[in-house]
N, C-alpha and C positions, 0 to 999 in steps of 0.2 A: 942397866936396864934402860936408862937412855939410848944407848947404840942399838939395841934389839929395837925399839921401838921404831928408830929411823929407818932402820936395815925393813921392818914390815913394811913403813910408809911408802921407800921407795920399789918394794914389790909388788904392793897396790897398784901403782901408777904404770909399771910396764904391763901388765894385766889389761889396765883397762886403756894401756896404748891399743896394744894387739887386738883387743878389741874393736875398738875404733876404725885400727887398719883392716881387721877384715869387713866391716861395716863397709866401710870405702870401698874396699874391694867390689861388695855385691851390688853397692850401687854403681860401682863402675862398669861392673858387667851388667846390669839392668840397664844404662844408660845407651852401653855399648848396641844390646839388643833392640831397646826400643830405634835405637839410630839405624840401623840395619831393618829393621820392622818399618820406620818410617822411610828407608831409602826403596825397601821392597814395593809398600804401599803408594810411592811416588813413581816407581816405577811402571805399577798396572795404572795407575791415574794416567800416564804418559799414553801408553802402549793399548788400552783398552781399546775394542773396534766399536766400542758404543758412548755417546756420551755420558759422561760422569761431571758432576758439580757438588757445588753444596749452598744451600742458601741459609742468612740468618732474617728470621722475621720477613721472609719472603722478597729478599735483597738478595741477588747474587755475589757471593766472596769468593767462589773457586768455580772454575771452568777448565775442562781438558780440551786438548788439541784438536779432536775428533768432533767435541761439539762446534768447535766454531767451525770447522770444515763442512760439520754438516748444515748450519746457517748460514755461513756466509759473514757470518760477524768475525772480527778479532778479539782478542781478552779485552780489548781496553774498550771496546765497544758493550761489553756485557757485563764487566765486573761495578760493582757499586750500585748499578739498575736494579730498579724493581722487575720481577719476574714477570708483571703484565708485559712488558716489553715480547714477550716471547709469543703472547695469547693472540689469534686473529681477532676472536672478540671478546668482550667483557665476560658472556656467557660463559664460555671455556674456562677462563682465570678462575671464576666466584666456584663453576662445579669442582676443579681439582683442588681448590682450598678447602670446599665443604669434605667432598668424599674421600679424598686423599689421607686428611689429618682425621677422620671420624675412624677409616682404619689401623693409622697408627694409634691411635688411644686402645683400638679393640685389640690389634694383633701385632702391635710394636713396628709393623710394616705396611707400606699402602702400596698399591698397583690401579695405575686407571690406564685408560686407553681416551687420547686426547688429540689436540691440532696443535703445531707451532707453525709460526710465520716465519718463513726466512727474511733475509735484510733484503733479499730482492722479488720479497712477494709471493711465492710460491707457500701454498698451506701443504705441512707433511702432517702425516698420521704418525702419531707418537704410542708409543710404550711407555708410559712412566712408573719409575716404581723409587720410594722415597722411606729414609729410616734417619731417626735422630742419632746424632755422636751421642748423645748419653739421656737414655731414654724418659730421666730423672729431671732433666734440663733442656728443653727445648732449644733455649736461648744460645747456647752451645753454637747450634749449627742442626740443620738438617740435610743430609746426603742423598745424592738423587743420580739414577741411570737414567738415559734415557734412550730409547731402539726406534728407530725410524722404521715403520712399516708398512710405510704409503704401498711398497708394491704389494706384499701381502695383502692388503689393504684391498688392491685393486682387484688381484688376482681372486681373491672372494667373492667380489662385486662381479668380475665378468665370470665365475662360477656357477654365483646364483643367477645371473641373467641366463646362464645358458641353460642351466636348469629348469629354470622357470620357463624358456623358451621352449625347450626339449616335453616338460608338463602340458604346456598349451597345443602343441603338436599330437603329442600322446593322446590326450585327451578331447582335441577336435577330430581327430580319426574319424571319418564314419562308419570304419569296422571296428568290430571287437580286437581287440589288441590285448594277448595271454603271454606270459612269459614263466618259464619254469625253468628246472634245470634236474634234468635229471637223474635219477639214484644210480642206474648203471644203463649200459648200452643199450638196452631195452625194455628200459621201465624209465614210465616219468615221475618226476616228481610234480610235489605241489607248488601251485601258482605263489610267486613272489611279488609278482606284479600281473597289475591290470587295469585298463582303461576305466572312463563312466561309459563308455557305450557299452562294453562288454557288461557291466551291471544291468545296465538297461534292458540289454536283449535278453540275458539269460534269466535276470530278476534276484540274484544273489547281489549281498555285501561285499565289500572287497575283504571284509574279517571272515564272512564264509566262503570266499574264495581259496583265500590263506589256508584251508582244511581240505580243497578240493584237487582233484589232478585231473587230466584228458578221460580217468576209466569214469569218472564219476558223471561227466558229460558226454561220453559217447553213448549210444543205445547199445544195450545189452548183448543182442543178438552181431553186433559188427567191433566189440571189444576184440577181441582177438588179431582186428589186424595192425593193433598198436604196436607189439614189440617188433614186427619186422616194417612197421614204418620208422620208427626211433631208430634201429639201425640203419635203415636205407640213410636216414637222414646224415648219420654220423660220416657215411661214406661219400654223400652228395652232396651237404651242407645246405641245399635248398632242396624243399620239398613241395609238388603243390597236387592237391589230392581232393575230393571230395567224400564228404561222411556225411552221418547224422548225428547229430547231437540233441540233446534233451534239455529244458529249460527246468526251472524250479518246480514249475507249477505241472510239469509232465506233459510238457505239448514236445511232441518230435519236429525239429529244425534242421533241414538240409542244408550244410553249409559247406563253403568252398575256402579250404584255408592253405594258406602261404608259407611253409615254417623254414625259417633260418636258425642257423646252428653256428654261434661264436661263441667265445670265451668272454665272461664277466671276474673279474679278481681270481682270475686261475683254473674256473671250474666252466665246464662246458653248458651253456646254457641256449634254450628253444625261444623265439620269439615267435610268434604263431599270428598274424594278422587273418581272422577268420571273418568270412563275408556270411548275412544270411541271404540264401538264395531261394528261398521260399516263394517269393514274388517271378523270379526268373522261371523258378521250376513249372510254377504254374503258368506263365506265359510260354516256356515250350511246350507245355503240353497241348496248349489252346493251339499254338502255330500246328504241332503235329496234326491235332485232328482237323485243324484246317487245311492242311494239305491233304489229307488223308480224303475230307470229304470234295475238294478241289480235282484230287486225281479221280476219285471216284465219278467225277460228274463230266470232267474231258473225258474218261476213260468209257463212258458211259454214251458220248455222244455217239449221231451217226455219221457225223461228218470228220474228218480226218485233220487232226493237228500236227503240223509240224513244226519244231523251234529251232533255228538255224543260229549258232555264235556270232560274233564278227567274221570267222572266218572263215563262214558258211559250210561250219561242220555242223553236222546233225546229231542234234543234243534229247532230242523228244521225239517221239515218233508212237501215235495213240494204236490203240485195238482195231480203232475204225481203219489207218493207215495200213496197220497188217492185212487186215479184210482185203481193202482196195487193190495194196500192189503187192500181195501174198511175198512181204519180205518181213521178218521181225524187228524187234524194237531192237534186239541185241546183234543182228546184223548190220544194221544202217547208225550206230551209234559208233562203229571200228575207228580207232585212232588214225588221223588224219586222212580220212573219207570225206571229200564235200559229195553236196548235194549233186553236184555233174558226173564225180564217178560212178553213181548209181544210174543215172536219169541221163545220159548224155543228151536224148532229144530234147531236154530242156533248154538247151544253147540254140538250137535251129527253130525251136518254135519261139525263140525270144525271152522266155520263161527268167532267164538268168538279169536281164534287164530290168524285170520286173523284180525279182528280189533284192538287185542292188539297188532300186529307186527307194525302195521300202527302208532299205540300212541308209540313205540319207536323210528319212524322217517323212518320205511319201507314202499314202495309203493308197496300194496298188490295188485291181482288180483285173481278168480276164476270162474269161468265160472259153468253151467247149479245147480244152486242152488235151491232148491224145498223149497218154503214155503206155509205150507199149512196152510190155510185161515179158519177162524172162521164157515164159511159157507160149509164148508168141500171140497172143490175146491183148485186145487195144481197149483201155479203158478211157473215157473222155471225162471230164473234171471242168470244172468250175472252181476259180480261186481265188483268193482276197489275203494278199499279204500287207502287215503291219509290222511297224517300229516294235519293238520290245524295249521299255525303257525300265531304268533304274528308279526309285525313289525321287533321286535329286535331275531326272529329266536325261540322264545319258544312254541312248541308245546302246543297246548292250546286245542285240541281236534283230532277228526277224519270224516272226510267229505266221506260218502260214497256213490257215483253214481251205481246205480240200475236199469239195462237194463232188461226187461221183452222183455223173449227169448222163452214164452211160444206158439205163434203161429211157430216160427220156429221150435220150438221142436215136435211140430203137423206136421210141416209139413217133416219134417226128417223124423218122424215114418211112415207118412201116403206114404210116399218115400220108406223105407225099406219096407214097406210092400208091396207095388206095387213091387217090385222088389223080391220078394221074391215069389209072386203070379206070377209074368212074370218066373220065374226058374222055378215053379211047370208045367207050361204050362197050 
């Protein structure tokens, strides 16, 4: 009996030993796994392209090489120091402590944008993310990663500045600017952007414009021109044209539009600069009416009017001159023909000198000038040459007012003849 009990005791001891061995093997494997994990983590810690570190109660306990390089410190400069060393202002330091730890309590991780100051004084924009080693015991340490986003922030600031500058230019242009993306090569799309002036001119809000296209803005009787105009734009890239638009209150508005085709996010896009030309059209109409009135007056005058350019070419010849010279307006304004070509006698009588003096700025007058016409008859004139000036005062040519005094000369001759006869008795 005693021998059997001893055997059972020994057997139990072997089983316990085997279990202990297995337990130790598991512990050893776990230790090896943890060691491998530690090596892996340490490798990441060293090789990470962003700053990595740890703080305990906001005291720096770990930093990687990237963090030292980024800030210009050595690890000895940082380890054991309060994190306040990294922040340019107390306000930044307190904000991170308040906001980041609030997020950690709520979500287990905290991410904020802040500023860090380098050893040499430069201030960096930083994206800082943190998490506790043990969510239940923050005293074991808070790990963090810090990404230098200074270049990104500068690019964002430059982009905002560029967009703001564009927006100011866009809205300060005195003409309406309308942007749309055509549905097809001959179909306009709704407006995706308009400036403030467009809203003022047409009376629509930007929200209303987003539901409109050039179909709605164009006067109904000329909408058929739109498809062909868009096709032309796809071919030529730039198109300048006049059309008639209709405002929200139904008022017809003649406009001049300059359309440009370009690509925006891979899609054909049309930017149109539209100018309200109602005032210009009124001015043009008034000018035409004034020109017609002036032309009517000049053509109704009994005196001949001749206009010469600076090269002494005839550019105008009124009806009175046609009657006087028996030469039409069309014939006298032939290219390359000067007044001397038509009337060589002008040089002989010194009239060319009078015209040249007028071209120099003088007002010249001469009477009893004979014109020998192609049919052999003679016409006598009294002429006044005046410089033709531009609004800036520049001499552009000469205006010659020609008065037919042939009848007067004939009467004077008859009177002289009668006086002679009376004297003879």
